C-alpha positions in Angstrom: 20.1 9.5 -0.9 18.9 6.0 -0.2 16.6 6.3 3.0 17.1 3.9 6.0 14.5 1.2 7.0 12.9 2.3 10.2 10.4 1.0 12.5 8.9 3.5 14.9 7.9 2.5 18.3 4.5 3.9 19.0 2.6 5.0 22.1 -0.1 7.0 20.8 1.3 10.2 23.0 2.8 13.6 22.7 6.4 12.5 22.7 5.7 9.6 20.4 4.2 11.6 17.8 6.6 14.3 18.3 9.6 12.0 17.4 8.0 10.5 14.7 7.4 14.2 13.6 11.2 14.7 14.0 11.7 11.2 12.2 9.6 12.4 8.9 11.0 15.7 9.0 15.1 14.4 8.9 14.0 12.9 5.2 16.2 10.0 6.3 14.0 7.5 7.3 11.8 5.1 5.4 9.1 4.2 8.5 7.9 0.9 7.7 5.7 0.5 10.1 4.6 1.6 13.7 5.5 -0.7 16.5 2.9 -0.9 19.6 2.6 -2.9 22.7 -0.7 -4.0 23.4 -2.3 -6.0 26.6 -3.9 -9.0 25.2 -6.9 -9.1 27.7 -7.7 -5.1 27.6 -6.8 -4.8 24.2 -5.2 -1.6 25.2 -1.4 0.4 24.5 0.7 -1.1 27.6 2.2 2.3 28.5 -0.6 4.4 27.9 -3.9 2.6 28.0 -4.8 3.8 24.5 -7.5 1.1 23.2 -6.6 -0.5 20.0 -9.5 0.8 17.5 -7.5 4.7 18.6 -4.5 3.2 17.6 -5.3 1.9 14.7 -7.1 5.4 13.7 -4.0 7.4 14.9 -2.4 5.1 12.2 -4.7 5.0 9.2 -4.5 9.1 9.6 -0.7 8.9 9.9 -0.3 7.0 6.5 1.8 3.9 8.3 0.6 0.7 8.8 0.3 -0.6 12.6 2.3 -3.6 13.6 0.4 -5.2 16.8 2.8 -6.9 19.7 -0.2 -8.4 22.1 2.0 -9.0 25.6 0.6 -11.0 28.8 -1.4 -9.0 31.3 0.7 -11.0 34.0 4.1 -11.0 32.1 7.5 -10.0 33.3 10.1 -8.7 31.7 11.7 -11.8 30.5 8.0 -12.0 28.6 8.4 -8.8 27.3 12.1 -9.3 26.0 11.3 -12.1 24.4 8.1 -10.9 22.4 9.9 -7.8 21.3 12.9 -10.5 20.5 10.8 -11.7 17.9 9.2 -8.6 16.8 13.1 -7.3 15.7 13.5 -10.5 14.1 10.7 -10.4 11.7 11.4 -7.0 10.5 15.1 -7.5 10.4 13.8 -10.2 7.5 11.8 -6.8 5.4 15.4 -4.9 6.1 15.4 -2.6 8.9 18.4 -1.9 10.4 16.9 0.6 12.7 14.3 1.1 15.4 13.3 4.4 16.6 11.6 5.7 20.4 10.8 8.8 21.7 12.3 8.6 25.0 14.4 12.2 26.2 16.9 11.7 29.0 16.1 8.1 30.9 19.5 6.7 30.4 18.5 2.7 32.2 15.9 2.9 29.3 17.6 3.9 26.7 20.8 1.4 27.8 17.9 -1.7 28.1 17.2 -1.1 24.3 20.6 -1.0 23.1 21.3 -3.6 24.8 18.4 -6.1 23.5 18.6 -4.9 19.8 22.3 -4.4 19.1 22.8 -8.2 19.3 20.1 -8.3 16.4 22.1 -5.6 14.2 19.9 -2.9 15.3 20.1 0.3 15.9 18.4 2.6 18.5 17.8 6.4 17.6 16.3 8.8 19.8 15.3 12.2 17.9 14.7 13.9 21.0 17.6 12.9 22.7 19.9 15.1 24.5 17.7 18.1 25.0 16.0 19.3 28.3 12.5 18.9 29.6 11.8 22.5 28.9 13.1 22.4 25.5 11.6 19.2 24.2 8.2 20.6 25.9 9.2 24.2 24.2 9.3 22.3 20.8 6.5 20.4 21.3 4.0 23.4 21.6 5.5 25.0 18.8 5.1 22.0 16.6 1.3 21.8 16.2 0.6 18.7 17.6 -2.5 18.3 19.5 -2.6 15.8 23.2 -4.8 15.5 25.6 -4.0 13.6 29.4 -5.2 10.7 29.6 -3.3 9.3 32.5 -2.1 10.6 35.9 -0.1 9.7 38.8 -2.7 10.4 41.8 -0.1 11.6 43.8 1.1 14.4 41.7 -1.9 15.4 39.7 -5.5 14.9 40.1 -8.3 13.6 38.6 -9.1 17.4 37.1 -6.1 17.4 34.7 -7.5 14.3 32.9 -8.9 15.5 29.4 -6.7 19.0 29.6 -4.9 20.0 26.5 -1.4 20.3 26.7 -1.0 23.9 26.1 0.9 26.4 28.0 -1.7 26.8 30.6 -1.5 23.4 31.2 2.9 23.2 31.3 2.2 26.1 33.8 0.0 24.2 36.1 1.9 21.4 36.8 3.8 21.2 40.5 7.4 21.8 41.1 8.3 17.9 41.8 6.7 17.0 38.0 8.8 16.9 34.5 7.2 19.4 32.4 6.9 16.1 30.1 6.1 13.6 32.0 8.9 11.9 31.6 9.2 10.3 35.0 5.3 8.8 34.6 3.8 11.9 35.9 1.1 11.7 32.9 0.4 10.5 29.9 -1.4 11.5 26.5 -3.0 10.8 23.8 -2.4 12.4 20.6 -5.3 13.1 18.0 -4.4 15.8 15.7 -1.2 17.6 14.1 0.9 18.2 10.7 1.7 14.2 11.0 -2.0 12.9 10.5 -4.6 13.5 7.3 -7.5 14.4 9.7 -8.1 14.5 13.3 -8.7 11.2 15.1 -12.0 11.5 16.5 -12.5 10.2 20.0 -14.7 10.3 23.2 -13.0 11.2 26.8 -15.7 9.5 29.4 -15.6 9.6 32.9 -12.2 9.7 34.9 -12.0 6.5 36.7 -9.2 5.7 39.6 -6.9 2.6 39.9 -4.1 1.7 42.2 -1.3 -1.3 41.8 1.1 -3.1 43.9 4.4 -3.2 43.0 7.2 -5.4 44.3 10.5 -3.1 44.5 14.4 -4.2 43.9 14.3 -4.5 48.2 11.7 -6.5 48.6 8.8 -4.1 49.7 5.8 -3.3 48.5 4.6 -0.3 47.0 1.2 0.8 45.8 0.8 3.2 43.2 -2.6 5.1 42.3 -3.3 6.5 39.0 -6.1 8.6 37.4 -7.1 7.1 34.2 -9.6 8.5 31.3 -12.3 6.3 30.1 -11.2 6.8 26.2 -13.2 5.6 23.5 -13.4 6.0 19.9 -16.4 7.5 18.5 
């Protein structure tokens, strides 16, 4: 059976790694690239804050080329949409017809992806979709993938969660208002080892630091969000 040409949207975290593993195991896809978005100034991934050298190290050990899309730090959704449109058109010229993501249940996020990609003739694939958070976490823990926490929402998890391995003890320690997979942004991770990697990715965590951001909501009000970050770096 001829495999479907696809690009995989790579964040460097556990759900991304888990979805990539499932896509590879399915045998249906020829994944031509790991697509990642990075902040043009900080050279870190926009979602997880993973430094570009570590993203490149992950891709090298997975054995799939990394395609980097640099985004403007203060850019809005229109800037993002335009950058991703140009990227999708580039991959269309390579025969790519599918784009794979690691979402679980955020319906509005999936609808946005489909609305952006469908006009370009690209189908969205979600290998983890349709399961509960508990089911996905159980599958992840059984997968052999290894990740550490690199970002937390300060009002849900503190600095002491930074650097913790995702294992049954960590999941059991989460507060009742936290999604087990961090699907609502409670925490983000860095995946460094497991069956998709030829060898572990060396990294250092450094000391946690805290930053706050003001976000203007739809009603015009401003809300401050605070996060703890690992001083993640390559070795």
